[in-house]
C-alpha positions, -999 to 999 in steps of 0.1 A, spaced: -484 54 -153 -487 92 -164 -466 115 -148 -463 153 -149 -437 175 -132 -446 212 -123 -423 238 -109 -414 217 -82 -429 184 -85 -464 173 -95 -472 141 -104 -504 126 -115 -512 88 -118 -541 66 -123 -559 43 -97 -538 14 -110 -512 -3 -90 -475 2 -93 -461 -25 -114 -439 -41 -91 -464 -47 -67 -499 -52 -84 -489 -72 -118 -501 -106 -105 -533 -88 -94 -547 -86 -129 -533 -121 -139 -547 -150 -134 -539 -191 -142 -569 -211 -149 -568 -250 -153 -587 -260 -181 -594 -295 -195 -582 -288 -232 -574 -262 -256 -606 -258 -270 -625 -228 -281 -651 -237 -255 -624 -240 -228 -608 -208 -237 -637 -189 -233 -648 -204 -201 -617 -200 -185 -617 -163 -194 -648 -160 -173 -634 -179 -144 -605 -155 -147 -623 -126 -147 -644 -138 -114 -609 -147 -97 -591 -113 -105 -620 -93 -93 -622 -112 -61 -585 -105 -56 -589 -68 -64 -620 -61 -41 -614 -87 -14 -650 -102 -17 -654 -134 -28 -692 -129 -36 -680 -97 -57 -700 -109 -90 -734 -107 -71 -729 -70 -61 -757 -50 -76 -733 -22 -81 -711 -43 -108 -740 -56 -128 -748 -25 -146 -710 -25 -158 -704 -58 -164 -700 -69 -203 -682 -97 -219 -651 -104 -198 -631 -106 -231 -636 -67 -234 -611 -63 -206 -584 -89 -220 -548 -79 -223 -534 -111 -232 -543 -148 -234 -524 -181 -235 -521 -217 -226 -494 -227 -202 -486 -258 -183 -496 -260 -147 -473 -269 -119 -467 -304 -106 -495 -304 -77 -521 -293 -102 -509 -318 -130 -510 -348 -99 -549 -342 -104 -548 -350 -142 -550 -314 -152 -519 -305 -171 -532 -274 -190 -535 -239 -177 -551 -209 -195 -531 -178 -187 -550 -150 -188 -539 -113 -181 -566 -83 -181 -561 -45 -191 -551 -27 -158 -567 6 -169 -598 -9 -181 -605 -28 -149 -598 1 -126 -622 20 -148 -647 -6 -142 -641 -6 -104 -641 32 -99 -676 35 -122 -692 7 -100 -678 23 -69 -665 -8 -53 -640 -13 -26 -606 -20 -35 -577 -33 -14 -543 -14 -22 -516 -29 -38 -494 -28 -7 -517 -53 8 -522 -66 46 -501 -92 60 -520 -117 85 -507 -138 111 -521 -172 109 -528 -198 138 -528 -231 120 -536 -260 146 -539 -297 136 -550 -332 153 -532 -364 137 -529 -398 150 -490 -394 149 -483 -363 169 -517 -351 183 -528 -320 186 -500 -290 177 -497 -255 166 -481 -254 133 -449 -230 133 -428 -216 106 -398 -241 107 -422 -275 113 -446 -266 85 -415 -264 59 -403 -300 70 -440 -315 62 -440 -347 40 -466 -354 12 -491 -376 24 -491 -361 61 -524 -348 71 -507 -317 82 -488 -310 48 -523 -315 30 -537 -287 56 -507 -263 48 -507 -272 10 -544 -264 5 -542 -234 30 -514 -217 7 -533 -224 -24 -564 -203 -10 -543 -175 3 -523 -173 -32 -556 -172 -51 -565 -140 -32 -528 -129 -32 -527 -120 4 -498 -126 23 -494 -143 57 -472 -161 80 -473 -185 109 -461 -179 144 -426 -192 158 -445 -207 186 -414 -205 207 -412 -204 247 -428 -169 246 -456 -180 223 -462 -211 246 -462 -192 278 -490 -170 263 -508 -196 245 -512 -230 254 -519 -257 223 -550 -265 246 -565 -228 246 -553 -224 209 -572 -255 202 -604 -242 222 -602 -210 201 -598 -188 230 -597 -155 217 -581 -135 246 -550 -160 247 -548 -160 208 -549 -121 206 -523 -116 235 -499 -139 217 -505 -124 185 -494 -89 197 -456 -94 196 -459 -99 158 -459 -74 130 -491 -82 113 -523 -62 102 -543 -90 118 -548 -126 129 -570 -156 124 -569 -191 139 -577 -221 119 -580 -257 136 -587 -290 112 -587 -329 120 -601 -359 102 -629 -376 124 -632 -416 126 -659 -416 100 -632 -399 74 -648 -363 73 -627 -332 77 -639 -312 107 -625 -280 118 -633 -244 129 -619 -207 124 -617 -177 146 -606 -141 146 -610 -109 162 -611 -76 141 -619 -41 153 -633 -56 187 -654 -79 167 -652 -118 174 -663 -143 149 -662 -182 150 -675 -210 129 -673 -248 124 -671 -265 93 -671 -301 80 -667 -322 48 -649 -347 26 -624 -325 8 -596 -305 26 -590 -281 -5 -628 -272 -8 -632 -269 29 -602 -248 33 -612 -230 2 -645 -219 18 -630 -213 50 -605 -187 37 -632 -170 17 -654 -167 49 -627 -152 70 -610 -129 43 -642 -114 30 -646 -102 65 -611 -92 75 -601 -74 44 -632 -51 47 -613 -28 72 -583 -26 44 -601 -13 15 -610 20 -2 -639 31 -26 -622 50 -53 -637 85 -51 -651 104 -83 -636 135 -66 -605 135 -47 -598 150 -11 -569 171 -5 -546 172 27 -508 178 38 -483 154 46 -455 166 67 -425 146 70 -398 155 96 -358 146 95 -355 146 55 -319 157 59 -305 146 24 -313 149 -13 -314 112 -14 -338 110 12 -359 137 -2 -360 116 -36 -370 83 -17 -397 102 5 -412 118 -26 -408 82 -45 -427 66 -16 -457 88 -17 -458 86 -54 -461 48 -54 -493 50 -30 -521 35 -47 -546 62 -30 -525 91 -42 -538 107 -73 -517 139 -71 -488 151 -55 -472 186 -53 -443 200 -33 -457 224 -6 -425 234 11 -390 222 23 -373 240 53 -346 226 76 -352 189 69 -390 196 72 -407 183 39 -446 191 32 -463 177 3 -499 184 -8 -516 154 -20 -550 145 -34 -564 112 -24 -587 85 -38 -597 69 -4 -599 76 32 -571 92 54 -571 65 76 -562 38 46 -537 62 34 -520 66 70 -517 26 70 -503 26 35 -477 49 46 -466 31 77 -464 -1 56 -437 17 33 -412 16 64 -402 49 54 -418 69 82 -432 64 117 -463 87 128 -458 109 160 -472 93 189 -479 126 205 -500 141 179 -523 134 157 -536 161 129 -558 140 108 -589 158 116 -573 193 103 -559 176 71 -524 172 81 -503 139 85 -473 142 104 -444 117 106 -407 112 112 -383 101 86 -369 65 92 -358 55 59 -321 48 50 
């Protein structure tokens, strides 16, 4: 990431994500049958597709008409490639070899900018997930953080959690399960959760620090089929869908793709060919250490293309920045850093100024 310092501070850096946050977004490990040239080239194409899905949040991104004019041989975007052993879970399926593919970040970022495709910032949203399962041994239940860690291999619930974890990791999206303690149970009964009642689910979700929620229920029918449904509420929009099939993994992969393709839309930005300018004011920056932390925090935001010190006066730090996305998404990124909180009594986004209180250590 290129940096330049002028008089006060002026930092320029690319669309690319900071190394600590975004390194794995450009790297994909793909199962392959062997180490032949054919398997290598097929693996690179699959890895390229999976990487673009992670970056854009859209499982159908390769069908985008905006992308097609810019698509060339995926090997043109390579940084490194090599064969590695896969994890035990993959090896159990008789696939022990993986192709470890890393793509060149600046080249990929340039592609996405040229194609004007939506991108998820490196500071990614985190979702609360209500996972429900119905099995013969314990009946219908809501899986919580503690019980999910105690599940044993061969258990129907274990199969669900394992498949769900893999699907979310493939999209590089964080999630957590509820504690489902007494407070949760008073807000949301197992009966209402299983029935996918949106209002109780939404009410029970309010206590958690998450960027959104969705619910997923699964059971195995008497004919051996896996059946289930998912539901969510996003920006007032409610959605629910049923699914069924023979493979838990395939069904969970499809369901996660369907849900995330919609939920992630509000967490993306389209990299602009020309940047917008605004001021960010942070009150309560009372030490040089905090001053450095505030500037570093702003510097690492993916949407910020350039930053220049505007003024410092009695704990009030004002920075002029150029952004490569919407003001709303920049605001969300700032709050997620944990360094600032917004004033509840005022909102100056419409006049090109964001105002915050410093809460960092």
